[in-house]
C-alpha positions as CSV (number, residue, x, y, z in Angstrom):
1,X,140.5,168.6,70.2
2,X,138.9,166.9,73.2
3,X,140.8,164.5,75.3
4,X,139.7,160.8,75.2
5,X,139.2,159.1,78.5
6,X,139.5,155.3,79.3
7,X,139.2,153.1,82.3
8,X,141.9,153.2,84.8
9,X,143.5,150.1,86.3
10,X,141.7,150.6,89.6
11,X,138.4,150.8,87.9
12,X,139.1,147.6,86.0
13,X,140.1,145.9,89.2
14,X,136.9,147.1,90.9
15,X,134.7,145.8,88.0
16,X,136.5,142.4,88.0
17,X,136.0,142.1,91.8
18,X,132.3,143.0,91.5
19,X,131.8,140.5,88.7
20,X,133.5,137.9,90.8
21,X,131.2,138.6,93.7
22,X,128.1,138.5,91.5
23,X,129.3,135.2,89.9
24,X,130.0,133.7,93.3
25,X,126.5,134.5,94.5
26,X,125.0,133.1,91.3
27,X,126.9,129.8,91.5
28,X,126.0,129.5,95.2
29,X,122.4,130.1,94.4
30,X,122.5,127.4,91.7
31,X,124.3,125.1,94.1
32,X,121.7,125.6,96.8
33,X,119.0,124.8,94.3
34,X,120.7,121.6,93.1
35,X,121.3,120.6,96.7
36,X,117.6,121.2,97.6
37,X,116.5,119.1,94.5
38,X,118.9,116.3,95.5
39,X,117.7,116.4,99.1
40,X,114.0,116.4,98.1
41,X,114.6,113.6,95.6
42,X,116.3,111.5,98.3
43,X,113.5,112.2,100.8
44,X,110.9,111.2,98.2
45,X,112.6,108.0,97.5
46,X,112.9,107.2,101.2
47,X,109.2,108.0,101.7
48,X,108.1,105.8,98.8
49,X,110.3,102.9,99.9
50,X,109.2,103.1,103.5
51,X,105.5,103.5,102.6
52,X,105.6,100.3,100.5
53,X,107.3,98.3,103.2
54,X,105.2,99.5,106.1
55,X,101.9,99.2,104.2
56,X,102.7,95.7,103.1
57,X,103.7,94.7,106.6
58,X,100.7,96.3,108.2
59,X,98.2,94.7,105.8
60,X,99.6,91.2,106.2
61,X,99.7,91.4,110.0
62,X,96.2,92.7,110.1
63,X,95.0,89.6,108.2
64,X,96.6,87.1,110.6
65,X,94.9,84.3,112.4
66,X,94.0,85.6,115.9
67,X,96.7,84.8,118.5
68,X,99.1,83.6,115.9
69,X,101.4,86.7,116.0
70,X,104.6,86.1,118.0
71,X,107.9,88.1,118.2
72,X,111.5,86.8,118.7
73,X,114.3,89.4,118.6
74,X,113.9,91.4,115.5
75,X,111.5,89.0,113.8
76,X,107.7,88.9,113.8
77,X,105.9,85.7,112.7
78,X,102.2,85.1,112.0
79,X,99.8,82.8,110.2
80,X,97.9,84.4,107.3
81,X,94.2,83.7,107.5
82,X,92.8,82.3,104.2
83,X,89.2,81.9,105.3
84,X,87.3,82.7,108.4
85,X,83.8,81.4,109.3
86,X,81.5,79.4,111.5
87,X,81.4,75.7,111.7
88,X,79.2,72.7,112.6
89,X,79.6,68.9,112.6
90,X,83.2,69.3,113.8
91,X,85.2,66.4,115.2
92,X,85.2,67.1,118.9
93,X,84.4,63.6,120.2
94,X,86.7,60.6,119.5
95,X,83.9,58.7,117.7
96,X,83.0,61.6,115.4
97,X,83.8,61.7,111.6
98,X,86.7,63.5,110.0
99,X,84.6,66.0,108.3
100,X,83.3,69.5,109.3
101,X,81.1,72.0,107.5
102,X,82.4,75.6,107.3
103,X,80.2,78.6,106.5
104,X,82.6,81.4,105.5
105,X,82.0,85.0,106.4
106,X,81.3,87.5,103.6
107,X,84.5,89.2,102.6
108,X,86.8,86.3,103.4
109,X,89.8,86.3,101.0
110,X,89.0,83.1,99.1
111,X,85.3,82.7,99.5
112,X,83.9,80.7,96.6
113,X,87.4,79.9,95.3
114,X,89.2,77.9,98.0
115,X,89.2,74.8,96.0
116,X,91.9,76.4,93.8
117,X,94.0,77.8,96.6
118,X,94.7,74.9,99.0
119,X,98.3,73.7,98.7
120,X,98.1,70.9,101.2
121,X,99.8,72.7,104.2
122,X,96.7,74.5,105.6
123,X,95.4,74.1,109.0
124,X,92.0,74.8,110.4
125,X,92.0,76.4,113.9
126,X,89.3,76.2,116.5
127,X,89.6,78.1,119.8
128,X,93.4,78.6,119.5
129,X,93.7,81.1,122.3
130,X,97.5,81.0,122.5
131,X,100.4,81.0,120.0
132,X,101.5,77.7,121.4
133,X,98.2,76.2,120.2
134,X,98.9,77.6,116.7
135,X,102.5,76.3,116.3
136,X,102.7,73.3,118.7
137,X,103.7,69.9,117.2
138,X,101.0,68.1,119.1
139,X,97.6,69.2,117.7
140,X,95.2,70.5,120.3
141,X,93.4,73.3,118.7
142,X,94.1,72.7,115.0
143,X,94.0,69.9,112.4
144,X,95.4,69.5,108.9
145,X,93.1,69.7,106.0
146,X,93.1,66.8,103.6
147,X,90.5,68.1,101.1
148,X,87.6,70.5,100.5
149,X,84.4,70.4,98.6
150,X,82.5,73.7,98.2
151,X,78.8,73.4,98.1
152,X,78.3,77.0,97.1
153,X,80.0,80.4,97.6
154,X,79.8,80.3,101.4
155,X,79.4,76.7,102.5
156,X,82.1,74.0,102.2
157,X,82.7,70.5,103.5
158,X,86.3,70.1,104.9
159,X,87.9,66.6,104.9
160,X,90.4,66.5,107.8
161,X,93.3,64.1,108.4
162,X,92.4,60.7,109.8
163,X,91.7,60.6,113.6
164,X,91.5,64.3,113.9
165,X,90.1,65.7,117.1
166,X,89.8,69.2,118.5
167,X,90.4,69.7,122.3
168,X,87.7,72.3,122.7
169,X,84.9,74.0,120.8
170,X,84.8,77.7,120.1
171,X,82.1,79.6,122.2
172,X,81.2,81.4,119.0
173,X,81.6,78.4,116.7
174,X,84.3,80.1,114.8
175,X,87.0,78.5,112.7
176,X,90.0,79.9,110.7
177,X,91.9,78.3,107.8
178,X,95.5,79.4,107.9
179,X,98.3,78.9,105.5
180,X,102.0,78.3,106.4
181,X,103.6,81.1,108.6
182,X,105.2,84.2,107.3
183,X,108.0,86.2,109.0
184,X,109.2,89.8,108.7
185,X,112.8,90.2,110.0
186,X,115.1,93.1,110.4
187,X,118.7,92.1,109.9
188,X,121.8,94.3,109.3
189,X,119.7,97.3,108.2
190,X,117.6,95.2,105.8
191,X,113.9,94.3,106.2
192,X,113.1,90.8,104.8
193,X,109.9,88.9,104.2
194,X,110.3,85.1,104.6
195,X,107.7,82.5,103.6
196,X,107.3,78.9,102.5
197,X,109.4,77.5,105.3
198,X,106.7,75.3,106.8
199,X,105.4,74.9,110.4
200,X,107.8,75.0,113.3
201,X,107.1,75.1,117.0
202,X,110.2,77.2,117.7
203,X,110.4,80.6,116.0
204,X,113.4,81.2,113.8
205,X,115.1,84.6,113.3
206,X,115.9,84.9,109.6
207,X,118.7,86.9,108.1
208,X,117.7,86.6,104.5
209,X,114.6,86.3,102.3
210,X,112.7,88.6,100.0
211,X,114.2,92.1,100.4
212,X,111.5,94.6,101.3
213,X,113.6,97.7,102.2
214,X,117.2,98.8,103.0
215,X,118.5,101.3,105.4
216,X,116.0,100.3,108.1
217,X,116.8,100.6,111.8
218,X,115.0,100.2,115.2
219,X,115.8,99.3,118.7
220,X,112.6,97.3,119.1
221,X,110.9,96.9,115.7
222,X,108.0,94.6,116.8
223,X,106.0,94.0,119.9
224,X,102.8,92.1,120.8
225,X,100.9,93.2,123.9
226,X,99.4,90.7,126.3
227,X,95.7,90.1,125.5
228,X,92.7,88.4,126.8
229,X,89.5,87.0,125.3
230,X,87.7,90.4,125.5
231,X,90.2,92.6,123.7
232,X,92.0,92.7,120.3
233,X,95.6,91.6,119.8
234,X,97.7,94.7,119.4
235,X,100.9,94.5,117.4
236,X,103.3,97.5,117.6
237,X,105.6,98.3,114.7
238,X,108.4,100.8,115.1
239,X,110.7,101.2,112.1
240,X,113.0,104.0,110.9
241,X,113.9,104.3,107.2
242,X,116.7,106.2,105.6
243,X,120.4,105.5,105.1
244,X,121.2,109.2,105.4
245,X,120.8,110.4,109.0
246,X,119.4,113.7,107.8
247,X,116.7,112.2,105.7
248,X,115.0,109.6,107.8
249,X,111.3,108.6,108.1
250,X,110.0,107.1,111.3
251,X,106.9,105.0,111.5
252,X,105.0,103.9,114.6
253,X,102.0,101.7,113.9
254,X,99.5,99.8,116.1
255,X,97.8,97.0,114.3
256,X,94.7,95.6,115.8
257,X,93.8,92.0,115.1
258,X,90.2,91.1,116.1
259,X,90.4,88.4,118.8
260,X,87.3,86.3,118.2
261,X,88.2,82.7,118.9
């Protein structure tokens, strides 16, 4: 009769310890995978959120009226250009009429449809070479538009406010129709877009508006370089997105605005 052998206590303990080690490594591997997935998902959300905000900001600033971009603190303000073109019959002299003919450039945002987009607050700018000419309370390089009549898809007759008069003509006979200003402001880690607040000579730093992104930081988010009549306006945008310090996305953009007054 042969003797039956079993597991000794030491062998059982060794097996239990080995199983515990294997289980520990398995759980750690699963935990690392879950952490990597969570980190990747958070990074992807930060990238998508930041990409939407920075692309929206870049596109709007790029379409601003030349020399209308100004910066105050953590806010950037500009005048969106609705239509750009060349003009003739403009009221430069005191005895001239309050009408001017505008021939719009191909590709202007509202060519052939500006009759339906005017809201009564637009201004037409001629040779506005400084932000002060854009926002000043005393008109020098702009007048308010009273009405518009489009002859065809590129030529329109603008009716201006009574007694309108431009201080100077554009060397290139260029004119821009701009709507009311828009601001992007960074406040308490939030990026806001503010609009429909009207014209103001003094720039306002807004702390609320349409929320574009959260978890945004920057020491100097916006800057406008000094320009002359031979170079573009250059707007610098520096924004850092991400509430988690380990998952942040940094953007540095230079936006060139063709300076053709």
